[in-house]
Gaussian input, Z-matrix of N, CA and C with variables (Angstrom, degrees):
# hf/3-21g

backbone

0 1
 N
 C     1     B1
 C     2     B2     1     A1
 N     3     B3     2     A2     1     D1
 C     4     B4     3     A3     2     D2
 C     5     B5     4     A4     3     D3
 N     6     B6     5     A5     4     D4
 C     7     B7     6     A6     5     D5
 C     8     B8     7     A7     6     D6
 N     9     B9     8     A8     7     D7
 C    10    B10     9     A9     8     D8
 C    11    B11    10    A10     9     D9
 N    12    B12    11    A11    10    D10
 C    13    B13    12    A12    11    D11
 C    14    B14    13    A13    12    D12
 N    15    B15    14    A14    13    D13
 C    16    B16    15    A15    14    D14
 C    17    B17    16    A16    15    D15
 N    18    B18    17    A17    16    D16
 C    19    B19    18    A18    17    D17
 C    20    B20    19    A19    18    D18
 N    21    B21    20    A20    19    D19
 C    22    B22    21    A21    20    D20
 C    23    B23    22    A22    21    D21
 N    24    B24    23    A23    22    D22
 C    25    B25    24    A24    23    D23
 C    26    B26    25    A25    24    D24
 N    27    B27    26    A26    25    D25
 C    28    B28    27    A27    26    D26
 C    29    B29    28    A28    27    D27
 N    30    B30    29    A29    28    D28
 C    31    B31    30    A30    29    D29
 C    32    B32    31    A31    30    D30
 N    33    B33    32    A32    31    D31
 C    34    B34    33    A33    32    D32
 C    35    B35    34    A34    33    D33
 N    36    B36    35    A35    34    D34
 C    37    B37    36    A36    35    D35
 C    38    B38    37    A37    36    D36
 N    39    B39    38    A38    37    D37
 C    40    B40    39    A39    38    D38
 C    41    B41    40    A40    39    D39
 N    42    B42    41    A41    40    D40
 C    43    B43    42    A42    41    D41
 C    44    B44    43    A43    42    D42
 N    45    B45    44    A44    43    D43
 C    46    B46    45    A45    44    D44
 C    47    B47    46    A46    45    D45
 N    48    B48    47    A47    46    D46
 C    49    B49    48    A48    47    D47
 C    50    B50    49    A49    48    D48
 N    51    B51    50    A50    49    D49
 C    52    B52    51    A51    50    D50
 C    53    B53    52    A52    51    D51
 N    54    B54    53    A53    52    D52
 C    55    B55    54    A54    53    D53
 C    56    B56    55    A55    54    D54
 N    57    B57    56    A56    55    D55
 C    58    B58    57    A57    56    D56
 C    59    B59    58    A58    57    D57
 N    60    B60    59    A59    58    D58
 C    61    B61    60    A60    59    D59
 C    62    B62    61    A61    60    D60
 N    63    B63    62    A62    61    D61
 C    64    B64    63    A63    62    D62
 C    65    B65    64    A64    63    D63
 N    66    B66    65    A65    64    D64
 C    67    B67    66    A66    65    D65
 C    68    B68    67    A67    66    D66
 N    69    B69    68    A68    67    D67
 C    70    B70    69    A69    68    D68
 C    71    B71    70    A70    69    D69
 N    72    B72    71    A71    70    D70
 C    73    B73    72    A72    71    D71
 C    74    B74    73    A73    72    D72
 N    75    B75    74    A74    73    D73
 C    76    B76    75    A75    74    D74
 C    77    B77    76    A76    75    D75
 N    78    B78    77    A77    76    D76
 C    79    B79    78    A78    77    D77
 C    80    B80    79    A79    78    D78
 N    81    B81    80    A80    79    D79
 C    82    B82    81    A81    80    D80
 C    83    B83    82    A82    81    D81
 N    84    B84    83    A83    82    D82
 C    85    B85    84    A84    83    D83
 C    86    B86    85    A85    84    D84
 N    87    B87    86    A86    85    D85
 C    88    B88    87    A87    86    D86
 C    89    B89    88    A88    87    D87
 N    90    B90    89    A89    88    D88
 C    91    B91    90    A90    89    D89
 C    92    B92    91    A91    90    D90
 N    93    B93    92    A92    91    D91
 C    94    B94    93    A93    92    D92
 C    95    B95    94    A94    93    D93
 N    96    B96    95    A95    94    D94
 C    97    B97    96    A96    95    D95
 C    98    B98    97    A97    96    D96
 N    99    B99    98    A98    97    D97
 C   100   B100    99    A99    98    D98
 C   101   B101   100   A100    99    D99
 N   102   B102   101   A101   100   D100
 C   103   B103   102   A102   101   D101
 C   104   B104   103   A103   102   D102
 N   105   B105   104   A104   103   D103
 C   106   B106   105   A105   104   D104
 C   107   B107   106   A106   105   D105
 N   108   B108   107   A107   106   D106
 C   109   B109   108   A108   107   D107
 C   110   B110   109   A109   108   D108
 N   111   B111   110   A110   109   D109
 C   112   B112   111   A111   110   D110
 C   113   B113   112   A112   111   D111
 N   114   B114   113   A113   112   D112
 C   115   B115   114   A114   113   D113
 C   116   B116   115   A115   114   D114
 N   117   B117   116   A116   115   D115
 C   118   B118   117   A117   116   D116
 C   119   B119   118   A118   117   D117
 N   120   B120   119   A119   118   D118
 C   121   B121   120   A120   119   D119
 C   122   B122   121   A121   120   D120
 N   123   B123   122   A122   121   D121
 C   124   B124   123   A123   122   D122
 C   125   B125   124   A124   123   D123
 N   126   B126   125   A125   124   D124
 C   127   B127   126   A126   125   D125
 C   128   B128   127   A127   126   D126
 N   129   B129   128   A128   127   D127
 C   130   B130   129   A129   128   D128
 C   131   B131   130   A130   129   D129
 N   132   B132   131   A131   130   D130
 C   133   B133   132   A132   131   D131
 C   134   B134   133   A133   132   D132
 N   135   B135   134   A134   133   D133
 C   136   B136   135   A135   134   D134
 C   137   B137   136   A136   135   D135
 N   138   B138   137   A137   136   D136
 C   139   B139   138   A138   137   D137
 C   140   B140   139   A139   138   D138
 N   141   B141   140   A140   139   D139
 C   142   B142   141   A141   140   D140
 C   143   B143   142   A142   141   D141
 N   144   B144   143   A143   142   D142
 C   145   B145   144   A144   143   D143
 C   146   B146   145   A145   144   D144
 N   147   B147   146   A146   145   D145
 C   148   B148   147   A147   146   D146
 C   149   B149   148   A148   147   D147
 N   150   B150   149   A149   148   D148
 C   151   B151   150   A150   149   D149
 C   152   B152   151   A151   150   D150
 N   153   B153   152   A152   151   D151
 C   154   B154   153   A153   152   D152
 C   155   B155   154   A154   153   D153
 N   156   B156   155   A155   154   D154
 C   157   B157   156   A156   155   D155
 C   158   B158   157   A157   156   D156
 N   159   B159   158   A158   157   D157
 C   160   B160   159   A159   158   D158
 C   161   B161   160   A160   159   D159
 N   162   B162   161   A161   160   D160
 C   163   B163   162   A162   161   D161
 C   164   B164   163   A163   162   D162
 N   165   B165   164   A164   163   D163
 C   166   B166   165   A165   164   D164
 C   167   B167   166   A166   165   D165
 N   168   B168   167   A167   166   D166
 C   169   B169   168   A168   167   D167
 C   170   B170   169   A169   168   D168
 N   171   B171   170   A170   169   D169
 C   172   B172   171   A171   170   D170
 C   173   B173   172   A172   171   D171
 N   174   B174   173   A173   172   D172
 C   175   B175   174   A174   173   D173
 C   176   B176   175   A175   174   D174
 N   177   B177   176   A176   175   D175
 C   178   B178   177   A177   176   D176
 C   179   B179   178   A178   177   D177
 N   180   B180   179   A179   178   D178
 C   181   B181   180   A180   179   D179
 C   182   B182   181   A181   180   D180
 N   183   B183   182   A182   181   D181
 C   184   B184   183   A183   182   D182
 C   185   B185   184   A184   183   D183
 N   186   B186   185   A185   184   D184
 C   187   B187   186   A186   185   D185
 C   188   B188   187   A187   186   D186
 N   189   B189   188   A188   187   D187
 C   190   B190   189   A189   188   D188
 C   191   B191   190   A190   189   D189
 N   192   B192   191   A191   190   D190
 C   193   B193   192   A192   191   D191
 C   194   B194   193   A193   192   D192
 N   195   B195   194   A194   193   D193
 C   196   B196   195   A195   194   D194
 C   197   B197   196   A196   195   D195
 N   198   B198   197   A197   196   D196
 C   199   B199   198   A198   197   D197
 C   200   B200   199   A199   198   D198
 N   201   B201   200   A200   199   D199
 C   202   B202   201   A201   200   D200
 C   203   B203   202   A202   201   D201
 N   204   B204   203   A203   202   D202
 C   205   B205   204   A204   203   D203
 C   206   B206   205   A205   204   D204
 N   207   B207   206   A206   205   D205
 C   208   B208   207   A207   206   D206
 C   209   B209   208   A208   207   D207
 N   210   B210   209   A209   208   D208
 C   211   B211   210   A210   209   D209
 C   212   B212   211   A211   210   D210
 N   213   B213   212   A212   211   D211
 C   214   B214   213   A213   212   D212
 C   215   B215   214   A214   213   D213
 N   216   B216   215   A215   214   D214
 C   217   B217   216   A216   215   D215
 C   218   B218   217   A217   216   D216
 N   219   B219   218   A218   217   D217
 C   220   B220   219   A219   218   D218
 C   221   B221   220   A220   219   D219
 N   222   B222   221   A221   220   D220
 C   223   B223   222   A222   221   D221
 C   224   B224   223   A223   222   D222
 N   225   B225   224   A224   223   D223
 C   226   B226   225   A225   224   D224
 C   227   B227   226   A226   225   D225
 N   228   B228   227   A227   226   D226
 C   229   B229   228   A228   227   D227
 C   230   B230   229   A229   228   D228
 N   231   B231   230   A230   229   D229
 C   232   B232   231   A231   230   D230
 C   233   B233   232   A232   231   D231
 N   234   B234   233   A233   232   D232
 C   235   B235   234   A234   233   D233
 C   236   B236   235   A235   234   D234
 N   237   B237   236   A236   235   D235
 C   238   B238   237   A237   236   D236
 C   239   B239   238   A238   237   D237
 N   240   B240   239   A239   238   D238
 C   241   B241   240   A240   239   D239
 C   242   B242   241   A241   240   D240
 N   243   B243   242   A242   241   D241
 C   244   B244   243   A243   242   D242
 C   245   B245   244   A244   243   D243
 N   246   B246   245   A245   244   D244
 C   247   B247   246   A246   245   D245
 C   248   B248   247   A247   246   D246
 N   249   B249   248   A248   247   D247
 C   250   B250   249   A249   248   D248
 C   251   B251   250   A250   249   D249
 N   252   B252   251   A251   250   D250
 C   253   B253   252   A252   251   D251
 C   254   B254   253   A253   252   D252
 N   255   B255   254   A254   253   D253
 C   256   B256   255   A255   254   D254
 C   257   B257   256   A256   255   D255
 N   258   B258   257   A257   256   D256
 C   259   B259   258   A258   257   D257
 C   260   B260   259   A259   258   D258
 N   261   B261   260   A260   259   D259
 C   262   B262   261   A261   260   D260
 C   263   B263   262   A262   261   D261
 N   264   B264   263   A263   262   D262
 C   265   B265   264   A264   263   D263
 C   266   B266   265   A265   264   D264
 N   267   B267   266   A266   265   D265
 C   268   B268   267   A267   266   D266
 C   269   B269   268   A268   267   D267
 N   270   B270   269   A269   268   D268
 C   271   B271   270   A270   269   D269
 C   272   B272   271   A271   270   D270
 N   273   B273   272   A272   271   D271
 C   274   B274   273   A273   272   D272
 C   275   B275   274   A274   273   D273
 N   276   B276   275   A275   274   D274
 C   277   B277   276   A276   275   D275
 C   278   B278   277   A277   276   D276
 N   279   B279   278   A278   277   D277
 C   280   B280   279   A279   278   D278
 C   281   B281   280   A280   279   D279
 N   282   B282   281   A281   280   D280
 C   283   B283   282   A282   281   D281
 C   284   B284   283   A283   282   D282
 N   285   B285   284   A284   283   D283
 C   286   B286   285   A285   284   D284
 C   287   B287   286   A286   285   D285
 N   288   B288   287   A287   286   D286
 C   289   B289   288   A288   287   D287
 C   290   B290   289   A289   288   D288

   B1=1.4694
   B2=1.5364
   B3=1.2445
   B4=1.4872
   B5=1.4233
   B6=1.3733
   B7=1.5002
   B8=1.5194
   B9=1.3719
   B10=1.4545
   B11=1.5939
   B12=1.3586
   B13=1.5051
   B14=1.5326
   B15=1.3079
   B16=1.3971
   B17=1.4300
   B18=1.4670
   B19=1.3798
   B20=1.5810
   B21=1.3556
   B22=1.3878
   B23=1.5876
   B24=1.2703
   B25=1.5891
   B26=1.5060
   B27=1.3701
   B28=1.5143
   B29=1.5442
   B30=1.3818
   B31=1.4535
   B32=1.5448
   B33=1.4814
   B34=1.4077
   B35=1.5891
   B36=1.2459
   B37=1.5345
   B38=1.4553
   B39=1.2379
   B40=1.4806
   B41=1.6189
   B42=1.3351
   B43=1.4866
   B44=1.6475
   B45=1.2201
   B46=1.5811
   B47=1.5239
   B48=1.3607
   B49=1.4386
   B50=1.5046
   B51=1.2428
   B52=1.4616
   B53=1.6242
   B54=1.2703
   B55=1.3716
   B56=1.6257
   B57=1.3066
   B58=1.4143
   B59=1.4803
   B60=1.3259
   B61=1.5485
   B62=1.4982
   B63=1.3248
   B64=1.4535
   B65=1.4849
   B66=1.3604
   B67=1.4333
   B68=1.5562
   B69=1.3634
   B70=1.5016
   B71=1.5872
   B72=1.3381
   B73=1.4385
   B74=1.6080
   B75=1.3658
   B76=1.4077
   B77=1.4740
   B78=1.3192
   B79=1.3771
   B80=1.5898
   B81=1.2888
   B82=1.5382
   B83=1.5213
   B84=1.4029
   B85=1.4500
   B86=1.5071
   B87=1.3470
   B88=1.2794
   B89=1.5703
   B90=1.2540
   B91=1.5086
   B92=1.5126
   B93=1.3650
   B94=1.4717
   B95=1.5740
   B96=1.3245
   B97=1.4845
   B98=1.4539
   B99=1.4299
   B100=1.4791
   B101=1.6133
   B102=1.3255
   B103=1.4820
   B104=1.5304
   B105=1.4293
   B106=1.4367
   B107=1.5077
   B108=1.3441
   B109=1.4668
   B110=1.5573
   B111=1.2828
   B112=1.5304
   B113=1.4342
   B114=1.2968
   B115=1.4561
   B116=1.5420
   B117=1.3113
   B118=1.5554
   B119=1.5555
   B120=1.2939
   B121=1.4730
   B122=1.4937
   B123=1.3428
   B124=1.4310
   B125=1.4832
   B126=1.2854
   B127=1.6186
   B128=1.5284
   B129=1.3169
   B130=1.4559
   B131=1.4791
   B132=1.4005
   B133=1.4570
   B134=1.5161
   B135=1.4733
   B136=1.4407
   B137=1.4409
   B138=1.3387
   B139=1.4845
   B140=1.5079
   B141=1.4324
   B142=1.5074
   B143=1.4698
   B144=1.2556
   B145=1.5233
   B146=1.4459
   B147=1.2719
   B148=1.5238
   B149=1.5341
   B150=1.3624
   B151=1.4360
   B152=1.5889
   B153=1.3581
   B154=1.3192
   B155=1.5464
   B156=1.3418
   B157=1.3379
   B158=1.5963
   B159=1.2067
   B160=1.5290
   B161=1.5030
   B162=1.4187
   B163=1.4759
   B164=1.5381
   B165=1.2390
   B166=1.4315
   B167=1.5795
   B168=1.3752
   B169=1.4892
   B170=1.4742
   B171=1.3962
   B172=1.4858
   B173=1.3958
   B174=1.4247
   B175=1.4698
   B176=1.5178
   B177=1.3626
   B178=1.6113
   B179=1.4625
   B180=1.3194
   B181=1.4663
   B182=1.4844
   B183=1.2657
   B184=1.4894
   B185=1.5336
   B186=1.2719
   B187=1.4994
   B188=1.5491
   B189=1.4335
   B190=1.4304
   B191=1.5299
   B192=1.3607
   B193=1.4912
   B194=1.4403
   B195=1.4092
   B196=1.4287
   B197=1.4843
   B198=1.4664
   B199=1.4401
   B200=1.6401
   B201=1.2670
   B202=1.5502
   B203=1.6580
   B204=1.2065
   B205=1.4788
   B206=1.5654
   B207=1.3099
   B208=1.4415
   B209=1.5958
   B210=1.2575
   B211=1.5962
   B212=1.4204
   B213=1.3166
   B214=1.6209
   B215=1.5248
   B216=1.4060
   B217=1.5139
   B218=1.5470
   B219=1.2912
   B220=1.3068
   B221=1.6233
   B222=1.3919
   B223=1.4132
   B224=1.5883
   B225=1.2506
   B226=1.5509
   B227=1.4197
   B228=1.3382
   B229=1.5025
   B230=1.4835
   B231=1.3882
   B232=1.4175
   B233=1.5522
   B234=1.3493
   B235=1.4598
   B236=1.6249
   B237=1.2358
   B238=1.5366
   B239=1.5503
   B240=1.2753
   B241=1.4991
   B242=1.5390
   B243=1.2697
   B244=1.4884
   B245=1.5436
   B246=1.2970
   B247=1.5197
   B248=1.4692
   B249=1.3469
   B250=1.3870
   B251=1.5686
   B252=1.2925
   B253=1.4175
   B254=1.4657
   B255=1.4074
   B256=1.3354
   B257=1.4822
   B258=1.4575
   B259=1.4509
   B260=1.5203
   B261=1.3739
   B262=1.4161
   B263=1.5961
   B264=1.3358
   B265=1.5238
   B266=1.4240
   B267=1.4156
   B268=1.4393
   B269=1.3902
   B270=1.3505
   B271=1.5532
   B272=1.4821
   B273=1.3768
   B274=1.4444
   B275=1.5397
   B276=1.4920
   B277=1.5231
   B278=1.6606
   B279=1.2204
   B280=1.4392
   B281=1.4581
   B282=1.4274
   B283=1.4904
   B284=1.4873
   B285=1.2514
   B286=1.5269
   B287=1.4621
   B288=1.3927
   B289=1.4297
   B290=1.4855
   A1=112.17
   A2=118.87
   A3=119.45
   A4=113.67
   A5=118.70
   A6=119.95
   A7=109.68
   A8=120.78
   A9=120.00
   A10=111.62
   A11=111.33
   A12=111.66
   A13=104.26
   A14=120.92
   A15=127.59
   A16=112.53
   A17=117.19
   A18=117.92
   A19=108.87
   A20=116.99
   A21=124.36
   A22=106.17
   A23=115.47
   A24=120.80
   A25=106.74
   A26=107.09
   A27=119.47
   A28=105.52
   A29=120.14
   A30=125.16
   A31=101.70
   A32=111.93
   A33=118.62
   A34=105.51
   A35=113.49
   A36=122.66
   A37=111.59
   A38=115.24
   A39=122.86
   A40=114.55
   A41=112.33
   A42=119.33
   A43=112.29
   A44=111.62
   A45=118.40
   A46=110.37
   A47=120.86
   A48=116.15
   A49=113.78
   A50=121.95
   A51=120.48
   A52=114.41
   A53=119.87
   A54=119.15
   A55=105.71
   A56=118.51
   A57=124.30
   A58=114.65
   A59=111.83
   A60=116.73
   A61=114.01
   A62=115.50
   A63=125.39
   A64=109.65
   A65=123.02
   A66=124.34
   A67=108.26
   A68=115.20
   A69=121.06
   A70=100.46
   A71=124.28
   A72=119.02
   A73=100.80
   A74=117.33
   A75=119.37
   A76=115.68
   A77=120.68
   A78=126.44
   A79=109.49
   A80=115.48
   A81=124.30
   A82=105.02
   A83=117.65
   A84=116.61
   A85=114.58
   A86=116.25
   A87=118.55
   A88=117.94
   A89=114.17
   A90=119.31
   A91=105.89
   A92=125.20
   A93=118.84
   A94=108.53
   A95=115.39
   A96=117.36
   A97=114.34
   A98=114.26
   A99=118.35
   A100=112.41
   A101=115.56
   A102=114.79
   A103=122.31
   A104=110.27
   A105=117.83
   A106=118.03
   A107=112.89
   A108=122.48
   A109=110.31
   A110=117.53
   A111=117.36
   A112=110.53
   A113=121.23
   A114=127.93
   A115=108.74
   A116=114.69
   A117=124.41
   A118=107.54
   A119=121.86
   A120=125.95
   A121=108.14
   A122=124.03
   A123=127.17
   A124=110.37
   A125=114.84
   A126=116.12
   A127=108.13
   A128=113.06
   A129=118.68
   A130=119.39
   A131=112.09
   A132=118.26
   A133=114.67
   A134=115.17
   A135=121.33
   A136=112.11
   A137=125.79
   A138=123.23
   A139=106.80
   A140=110.39
   A141=122.14
   A142=106.28
   A143=117.02
   A144=128.91
   A145=103.63
   A146=119.07
   A147=125.45
   A148=105.69
   A149=114.95
   A150=118.60
   A151=112.30
   A152=118.37
   A153=120.91
   A154=115.80
   A155=117.47
   A156=120.68
   A157=107.38
   A158=112.96
   A159=119.47
   A160=106.74
   A161=117.74
   A162=119.71
   A163=116.60
   A164=115.59
   A165=120.29
   A166=107.90
   A167=107.55
   A168=112.35
   A169=113.94
   A170=115.56
   A171=116.96
   A172=116.30
   A173=120.34
   A174=121.17
   A175=109.68
   A176=111.74
   A177=113.62
   A178=113.16
   A179=119.50
   A180=120.20
   A181=106.49
   A182=123.62
   A183=122.81
   A184=107.01
   A185=118.81
   A186=122.87
   A187=113.47
   A188=111.90
   A189=115.05
   A190=115.31
   A191=115.09
   A192=121.35
   A193=106.36
   A194=123.83
   A195=120.73
   A196=113.11
   A197=117.95
   A198=120.07
   A199=113.43
   A200=109.09
   A201=113.68
   A202=108.41
   A203=115.68
   A204=125.20
   A205=110.43
   A206=118.54
   A207=121.33
   A208=114.12
   A209=110.95
   A210=119.42
   A211=110.86
   A212=119.81
   A213=126.49
   A214=100.49
   A215=111.52
   A216=115.02
   A217=111.83
   A218=117.14
   A219=117.58
   A220=114.66
   A221=111.84
   A222=121.49
   A223=109.82
   A224=112.48
   A225=118.77
   A226=110.83
   A227=122.94
   A228=118.59
   A229=114.56
   A230=118.35
   A231=116.43
   A232=111.25
   A233=120.27
   A234=123.88
   A235=105.52
   A236=114.39
   A237=114.10
   A238=110.19
   A239=114.42
   A240=117.23
   A241=111.80
   A242=117.45
   A243=120.66
   A244=106.24
   A245=122.10
   A246=119.87
   A247=114.29
   A248=114.89
   A249=119.62
   A250=111.65
   A251=118.61
   A252=117.90
   A253=118.50
   A254=114.63
   A255=124.18
   A256=113.65
   A257=111.62
   A258=118.75
   A259=116.17
   A260=112.79
   A261=119.75
   A262=111.84
   A263=112.91
   A264=124.83
   A265=107.93
   A266=122.61
   A267=125.32
   A268=106.16
   A269=121.32
   A270=121.47
   A271=109.99
   A272=116.65
   A273=120.07
   A274=112.76
   A275=107.20
   A276=111.81
   A277=111.96
   A278=115.31
   A279=114.65
   A280=111.30
   A281=115.85
   A282=115.94
   A283=113.56
   A284=121.32
   A285=123.46
   A286=105.77
   A287=124.24
   A288=123.48
   A289=112.33
   D1=128.75
   D2=173.95
   D3=-80.44
   D4=119.38
   D5=-172.26
   D6=-67.48
   D7=-13.05
   D8=178.51
   D9=-94.27
   D10=17.29
   D11=-173.43
   D12=-98.76
   D13=91.66
   D14=173.09
   D15=-95.57
   D16=116.90
   D17=-164.13
   D18=-123.92
   D19=137.29
   D20=170.76
   D21=-105.96
   D22=127.44
   D23=-177.58
   D24=-127.78
   D25=159.03
   D26=169.74
   D27=-123.38
   D28=127.72
   D29=175.15
   D30=-106.56
   D31=136.97
   D32=166.71
   D33=-98.90
   D34=120.05
   D35=178.71
   D36=-77.22
   D37=161.34
   D38=177.48
   D39=-57.56
   D40=-30.08
   D41=174.86
   D42=-84.59
   D43=13.12
   D44=175.39
   D45=74.95
   D46=4.08
   D47=178.02
   D48=-85.66
   D49=158.56
   D50=179.43
   D51=-106.61
   D52=141.13
   D53=177.18
   D54=-121.60
   D55=134.03
   D56=172.69
   D57=-107.57
   D58=137.45
   D59=-176.49
   D60=-148.99
   D61=170.29
   D62=173.99
   D63=-114.89
   D64=143.90
   D65=162.30
   D66=-157.99
   D67=168.03
   D68=176.08
   D69=-110.38
   D70=9.14
   D71=177.18
   D72=-151.99
   D73=91.65
   D74=-177.04
   D75=-62.11
   D76=-45.13
   D77=-173.33
   D78=-61.85
   D79=-40.91
   D80=-177.50
   D81=-72.12
   D82=-39.03
   D83=-179.83
   D84=-67.76
   D85=-44.90
   D86=175.08
   D87=-59.76
   D88=-34.16
   D89=176.41
   D90=-76.15
   D91=-22.38
   D92=173.81
   D93=-76.23
   D94=-37.54
   D95=172.04
   D96=-54.11
   D97=-51.61
   D98=-178.11
   D99=-63.31
   D100=-28.51
   D101=172.16
   D102=-81.42
   D103=0.03
   D104=-177.20
   D105=82.82
   D106=7.89
   D107=-176.44
   D108=-104.07
   D109=7.12
   D110=178.51
   D111=-86.40
   D112=-132.70
   D113=179.03
   D114=-72.08
   D115=141.86
   D116=175.76
   D117=-49.28
   D118=-38.44
   D119=-173.18
   D120=-67.36
   D121=-29.40
   D122=-170.14
   D123=-90.26
   D124=-16.50
   D125=-172.68
   D126=-63.90
   D127=130.34
   D128=-178.99
   D129=79.97
   D130=1.08
   D131=-175.88
   D132=-107.57
   D133=6.05
   D134=-177.94
   D135=-81.65
   D136=167.56
   D137=4.86
   D138=-71.88
   D139=169.49
   D140=-171.83
   D141=-120.66
   D142=152.94
   D143=169.42
   D144=-119.65
   D145=127.15
   D146=169.20
   D147=-82.15
   D148=115.21
   D149=-174.06
   D150=-111.27
   D151=-10.72
   D152=173.90
   D153=-155.84
   D154=135.53
   D155=-175.77
   D156=-138.02
   D157=131.87
   D158=176.71
   D159=-136.06
   D160=128.51
   D161=175.43
   D162=-106.00
   D163=154.78
   D164=-178.11
   D165=-140.34
   D166=155.97
   D167=-179.02
   D168=-81.12
   D169=-19.51
   D170=174.94
   D171=-126.35
   D172=154.32
   D173=-178.10
   D174=-66.17
   D175=-33.92
   D176=177.40
   D177=-58.40
   D178=-47.76
   D179=-177.85
   D180=-66.40
   D181=-38.65
   D182=-175.29
   D183=-68.41
   D184=-45.42
   D185=-179.19
   D186=-60.39
   D187=-37.25
   D188=176.52
   D189=-71.60
   D190=-27.74
   D191=175.97
   D192=-76.97
   D193=-37.79
   D194=177.24
   D195=-62.34
   D196=-41.00
   D197=176.96
   D198=-64.58
   D199=-36.05
   D200=-179.16
   D201=-66.40
   D202=-42.97
   D203=178.82
   D204=-65.23
   D205=-42.05
   D206=177.34
   D207=-65.86
   D208=-21.12
   D209=177.97
   D210=-80.86
   D211=-11.30
   D212=-170.64
   D213=-80.66
   D214=150.71
   D215=166.45
   D216=-75.21
   D217=171.69
   D218=179.00
   D219=-58.04
   D220=-42.36
   D221=176.79
   D222=-56.58
   D223=-50.63
   D224=178.04
   D225=-60.74
   D226=-37.60
   D227=175.43
   D228=-65.00
   D229=-40.38
   D230=178.71
   D231=-69.60
   D232=-24.70
   D233=173.73
   D234=-67.18
   D235=-42.72
   D236=-179.71
   D237=-65.90
   D238=-38.04
   D239=175.96
   D240=-63.04
   D241=-46.77
   D242=178.94
   D243=-64.62
   D244=-43.02
   D245=177.37
   D246=-55.67
   D247=-45.69
   D248=179.45
   D249=-65.70
   D250=-38.91
   D251=172.87
   D252=-57.32
   D253=-42.11
   D254=175.69
   D255=-54.86
   D256=-48.14
   D257=177.13
   D258=-57.18
   D259=-40.58
   D260=179.06
   D261=-62.53
   D262=-49.46
   D263=176.98
   D264=-52.19
   D265=-48.67
   D266=-175.43
   D267=-66.62
   D268=-43.25
   D269=-179.15
   D270=-60.82
   D271=-48.07
   D272=178.62
   D273=-50.73
   D274=-46.19
   D275=-174.55
   D276=-65.71
   D277=-30.39
   D278=-178.08
   D279=-81.06
   D280=-26.94
   D281=172.29
   D282=-64.76
   D283=-25.30
   D284=-173.35
   D285=-82.17
   D286=-15.41
   D287=-179.74
   D288=-71.30

């Protein structure tokens, strides 16, 4: 694990709700959610799908982004997820050239 990997993530729960969180070890954190040992909100809502990931070099930046995302409406969060997906697709297309 890279100690400089500060990650903001959004999980889509089986009941179609969204959960936003921060971690420095995404794989471990998702496993904790799956075991019911993550956030109280996610208990009993698994399985989960990671639908958004953004990494930062500092914890402060990541926590600021987490706060910003948590202020968004459900509709705005889905738009954020779509925008990130478009960014990934564009990146992959430029890599193939």
